FIBA-804387 format. One line per field, with one value per residue (C-alpha): residue in one letter; x, y, z. Coordinates in Angstrom, 2 decimals, padded with zeros to 5 digits. Layout:
BEGIN
resn A,...
px X,...
py Y,...
pz Z,...
END
This chain:
BEGIN
resn M,N,D,R,I,R,R,V,M,L,V,A,F,V,G,F,I,R,A,A,A,V,L,S,L,S,V,S,W,G,A,G,S,G,W,A,Q,T,A,P,P,P,A,D,H,P,E,V,T,V,H,G,R,K,F,T,P,R,S,I,L,A,R,N,M,G,T,P,E,D,Q,T,T,Q,F,P,P,H,K,I,I,A,N,L,Y,Y,V,G,T,R,T,L,S,S,F,L,I,V,T,P,Q,G,N,M,L,I,N,S,T,Y,E,R,N,V,Q,T,I,Q,K,S,V,E,Q,L,G,F,K,F,S,D,I,K,I,L,L,G,T,H,A,H,N,D,H,Q,E,G,D,A,L,V,K,E,I,T,G,A,Q,T,M,A,M,A,E,D,V,P,A,L,E,A,M,K,P,G,G,K,E,H,P,I,D,K,T,L,H,D,G,D,T,V,A,L,G,G,T,T,L,T,A,H,L,T,A,G,H,T,R,G,C,T,T,W,T,M,K,A,Q,E,G,G,K,M,Y,E,V,V,I,G,C,S,L,R,P,P,A,T,L,T,P,E,V,I,A,E,F,N,H,T,F,P,L,V,R,S,L,A,C,D,V,P,L,G,D,H,P,A,Q,Y,G,M,Q,E,K,Y,A,K,L,Q,K,G,A,P,N,P,F,I,D,R,A,G,C,K,N,E,V,D,I,E,E,A,M,F,H,A,L,L,D,E,Q,R,R,D,A,R,R
px 009.24,005.59,002.75,001.17,004.39,004.80,001.25,001.84,005.08,003.41,000.56,003.05,005.14,002.08,001.04,004.50,004.46,001.05,002.12,005.25,003.20,000.86,003.81,005.47,002.30,001.92,005.53,005.30,002.19,003.76,007.04,005.91,002.55,003.30,000.57,003.03,001.40,-001.73,-002.60,-003.83,-007.61,-008.75,-011.35,-011.86,-015.29,-017.45,-017.56,-018.71,-019.35,-018.37,-018.46,-019.04,-016.04,-016.01,-013.73,-012.88,-010.49,-007.75,-008.26,-007.90,-004.72,-003.32,-004.25,-002.45,000.69,001.28,004.21,007.33,009.08,006.47,007.07,010.77,010.99,011.36,008.46,009.57,009.79,007.50,005.92,002.35,001.49,003.34,006.09,004.82,006.59,006.31,009.49,008.16,007.97,005.33,003.06,004.41,003.98,006.62,006.07,008.61,007.56,010.13,010.49,013.10,014.03,014.46,012.23,009.74,009.35,006.18,006.69,010.12,008.50,010.68,014.24,015.48,013.70,015.48,018.26,015.62,013.83,017.16,017.80,014.36,014.93,018.27,016.88,014.42,017.36,017.10,019.46,018.46,020.36,017.95,015.15,014.53,011.28,010.23,006.55,004.45,000.92,000.84,002.89,003.27,006.64,005.79,005.28,007.64,010.27,012.94,012.55,015.69,017.85,016.45,017.19,020.68,021.42,019.70,019.36,015.68,013.33,010.84,007.24,004.44,000.83,000.69,-001.61,000.91,003.96,003.85,003.69,006.47,008.70,008.31,009.54,013.31,014.85,018.31,017.90,017.69,015.61,012.71,013.26,010.42,011.49,008.03,004.63,001.65,-002.06,-005.18,-005.28,-001.63,000.22,003.76,005.19,008.39,009.37,005.88,004.17,001.88,000.67,-002.25,-002.37,-005.81,-006.27,-008.10,-007.78,-008.98,-006.25,-003.91,-004.55,-002.69,-003.40,-002.70,-004.19,-002.24,-003.71,-001.96,-002.58,-000.74,-000.66,-000.26,-001.20,-002.50,-004.97,-004.97,-005.68,-006.48,-004.29,-005.27,-002.62,-004.79,-003.91,-005.12,-008.78,-008.59,-010.39,-008.94,-010.56,-011.95,-013.69,-013.41,-015.69,-012.71,-011.96,-015.65,-015.80,-012.64,-013.94,-017.35,-015.47,-012.94,-015.17,-017.27,-014.10,-012.38,-015.51,-015.56,-012.04,-011.77,-010.13,-008.91,-005.91,-006.53,-003.42,-002.79,-000.12,-000.55,-000.55,-003.45,-005.67,-005.58,-004.79,-001.24,-000.03,-002.98,-002.65,001.10,000.54,-001.84,000.70,003.32,000.94,000.68,-002.78,-003.84,-002.67,-004.59,-003.74,-006.26,-009.20,-012.09,-014.38,-012.02,-011.65,-014.17,-013.39,-011.21,-013.46,-016.43,-014.63,-013.34,-016.53,-018.56,-016.16,-016.23,-020.04,-020.10,-017.54,-019.47,-022.77,-021.12,-019.48,-022.79,-024.61,-021.96,-022.27,-026.03,-025.61
py 033.15,033.92,034.39,030.98,029.11,031.20,030.30,026.59,026.68,028.57,026.04,023.16,024.83,025.44,021.83,020.66,022.82,021.51,017.91,018.47,019.96,016.98,014.59,016.52,016.40,012.68,011.98,014.11,012.26,008.90,009.62,011.89,010.45,006.78,005.97,003.44,001.65,003.83,007.38,010.14,010.56,012.40,014.27,014.68,013.14,011.53,012.70,010.41,011.05,008.26,008.50,012.24,012.89,013.77,011.93,012.26,010.12,012.73,013.35,009.63,009.51,012.58,011.10,007.86,009.26,012.67,014.58,013.10,013.99,012.06,008.99,008.86,010.37,007.93,007.75,006.86,003.06,001.61,-001.50,-002.04,-005.14,-008.24,-009.07,-006.70,-003.38,-000.42,000.41,002.44,006.10,008.72,007.45,004.07,001.19,-001.43,-003.98,-006.11,-009.37,-010.64,-014.33,-016.51,-018.09,-014.83,-012.02,-011.26,-007.96,-006.88,-004.19,-002.94,000.22,002.22,001.03,004.42,003.71,000.43,002.21,004.04,000.78,-000.75,002.22,001.76,-001.97,-001.29,001.52,-001.00,-003.17,-005.80,-006.81,-006.19,-009.33,-011.37,-010.84,-014.32,-013.81,-010.83,-010.37,-007.61,-006.34,-005.54,-005.03,-001.26,000.45,002.33,-000.96,-003.53,-001.81,-002.41,-006.21,-006.93,-004.73,-006.20,-009.68,-008.62,-007.32,-009.99,-013.08,-013.25,-015.65,-013.62,-014.73,-013.22,-013.90,-015.64,-013.06,-010.28,-012.14,-010.69,-007.10,-007.78,-009.33,-006.15,-004.10,-003.80,-000.80,-000.15,-003.24,-005.60,-008.73,-008.90,-011.86,-014.33,-017.48,-018.83,-018.22,-018.02,-018.59,-017.45,-018.97,-020.01,-019.57,-018.38,-019.50,-018.67,-019.01,-019.61,-016.82,-017.70,-015.27,-016.09,-014.61,-013.51,-012.59,-009.24,-008.26,-005.06,-002.50,-005.04,-008.57,-010.11,-007.58,-009.47,-008.86,-010.54,-011.78,-013.04,-013.59,-011.55,-012.37,-009.53,-009.15,-012.68,-012.02,-013.09,-010.47,-010.75,-008.50,-007.51,-005.90,-004.69,-004.28,-001.08,-001.15,002.03,001.50,002.73,005.57,003.15,000.00,-002.88,-005.93,-007.86,-005.26,-005.00,-008.76,-008.64,-005.91,-007.58,-010.54,-008.53,-006.20,-008.97,-010.98,-008.11,-007.50,-011.14,-011.17,-011.35,-008.11,-006.45,-004.54,-002.93,-001.93,-000.99,-000.45,003.31,004.49,006.90,003.90,003.10,006.48,005.60,009.09,009.82,006.45,006.84,010.22,008.57,005.84,008.46,009.90,006.52,005.58,001.91,000.39,002.50,000.08,-002.33,-000.74,-003.09,-000.13,001.03,-002.32,-001.50,002.19,001.76,-000.76,001.56,004.44,002.48,000.49,003.71,005.24,002.07,002.11,005.86,005.44,002.49,004.41,007.39,005.19,003.48,006.82,008.11,004.95,005.50,009.06
pz -044.40,-045.30,-042.80,-043.50,-042.65,-039.52,-038.42,-039.06,-037.10,-034.23,-034.02,-034.01,-031.31,-029.08,-029.55,-028.54,-025.38,-024.37,-024.90,-022.86,-020.03,-019.97,-019.98,-017.16,-015.07,-015.68,-014.70,-011.58,-010.44,-011.14,-009.38,-006.59,-005.67,-006.11,-008.59,-009.96,-012.91,-012.99,-014.06,-011.75,-011.40,-014.55,-012.48,-008.76,-008.46,-007.21,-003.60,-000.81,002.88,005.26,009.06,008.76,006.49,002.80,000.38,-003.32,-005.41,-005.13,-001.42,-000.73,-002.80,-001.01,002.37,001.52,-000.09,001.45,-000.02,-001.61,001.65,003.64,001.51,002.36,005.85,008.71,011.16,014.71,014.79,017.42,018.82,017.66,019.65,020.90,018.35,015.63,014.97,012.59,010.64,007.72,006.69,007.40,004.61,003.46,005.88,006.58,009.34,011.21,012.88,015.36,016.24,017.99,014.62,012.72,011.55,008.77,006.92,005.13,002.44,001.45,-000.07,-002.49,-002.97,-001.71,001.62,002.38,004.27,006.32,007.14,008.17,010.46,012.08,012.61,014.29,016.44,017.85,018.84,016.11,013.32,009.72,008.76,010.90,008.37,006.98,005.08,002.93,002.05,000.48,000.12,-003.60,-006.74,-006.85,-006.60,-003.42,-001.60,-003.11,-005.24,-002.60,-002.51,-004.53,-002.31,000.91,-000.39,-001.45,002.06,004.15,001.94,002.97,001.20,-000.83,-001.30,-003.38,-004.34,-007.73,-009.31,-008.65,-009.97,-013.53,-012.21,-009.72,-012.36,-014.43,-011.44,-011.98,-010.19,-011.58,-013.77,-010.78,-011.31,-008.89,-006.55,-006.02,-004.22,-003.49,-005.06,-002.72,-003.24,-001.42,002.06,002.18,005.45,006.18,009.51,011.36,014.99,016.32,014.34,011.45,008.81,006.50,003.00,001.77,-001.88,-001.81,-005.47,-007.08,-006.46,-008.06,-009.27,-006.33,-003.59,-000.35,003.08,005.88,009.15,012.28,015.97,018.60,022.30,024.75,028.39,028.53,025.70,022.06,019.41,015.70,013.54,009.99,007.76,004.92,001.27,-000.37,-001.38,-003.46,-006.79,-010.09,-012.02,-014.63,-013.44,-015.89,-015.57,-014.18,-011.51,-010.59,-010.06,-007.95,-005.66,-005.35,-003.89,-001.89,000.10,001.73,002.37,004.18,006.25,007.28,008.74,012.53,013.63,016.81,015.40,011.98,010.01,006.38,003.75,004.17,007.82,007.24,006.56,010.28,011.84,012.81,013.65,015.93,017.65,018.05,019.73,022.19,022.83,023.72,026.31,028.05,026.84,026.70,023.41,020.84,018.04,019.58,017.81,017.07,016.35,013.61,011.86,009.12,008.64,005.56,003.83,004.49,002.75,-000.23,-000.82,-000.82,-003.35,-005.45,-005.72,-006.40,-009.19,-010.61,-010.57,-012.26,-014.89,-015.69,-015.95,-018.35,-020.46,-020.89,-022.24
END
């Protein structure tokens, strides 16, 4: 074998190794960090400061997702307010709404977490089989991959925002068809046993990103609960996504809110609030002052990304 052939083969081999490394990194981000249908941030900028804290695209992702262990490890199930309970993991929210006519579940998360959610429901003293309606916040695997298994176990009626239906139908863990029994539209309501949820289309993170609102009565007072869909913008802002967020941010700000929640617990400081709850503090989940924290962070990042993208386009 002459030197020229050796050099050609060496260059090809190095190229193969580099390609494999990139593929491995991409797969590890997709599986471990829950980016689902999107790629990891190509660069960790811009940086924004909101309420005295600095954020970058990667720091927001890390805050939301934590480690692979965080995504699958049960967080102590607990009552949030009235008939609303937390039954998710350390970093992936799942909410149980209990009524006299059966229960509702918001977000099945990963299919591998369904057993953990079931355990949390039962530890609270409820039956998993009593779940009659299954809802979600948006069509990413880390929030709705387990829908088919939950339906298989409980027979629950599944409902989804119309704009997210195509992405959900493409989500087939183990070859299971994604169940969608009823298609919802912006402003539709879902009622069961005296509790009514309203679906708000807050697109941007996905086409059908859904923020849920409900009323909760506790201690003789009525409270407005907002279960927010992720507002995290993608690395590249298309005209369509820009238009969606320009509609979504004002809409989210307009929602009446006493109890802010989110599809990732870090979005509303769950762990800190739970710790306060354990110490006997007044219900820390009633947090009017914190209702706009997440939209403040994500809107600042959105505008910083948009400004950066426009500057790059002018060069």
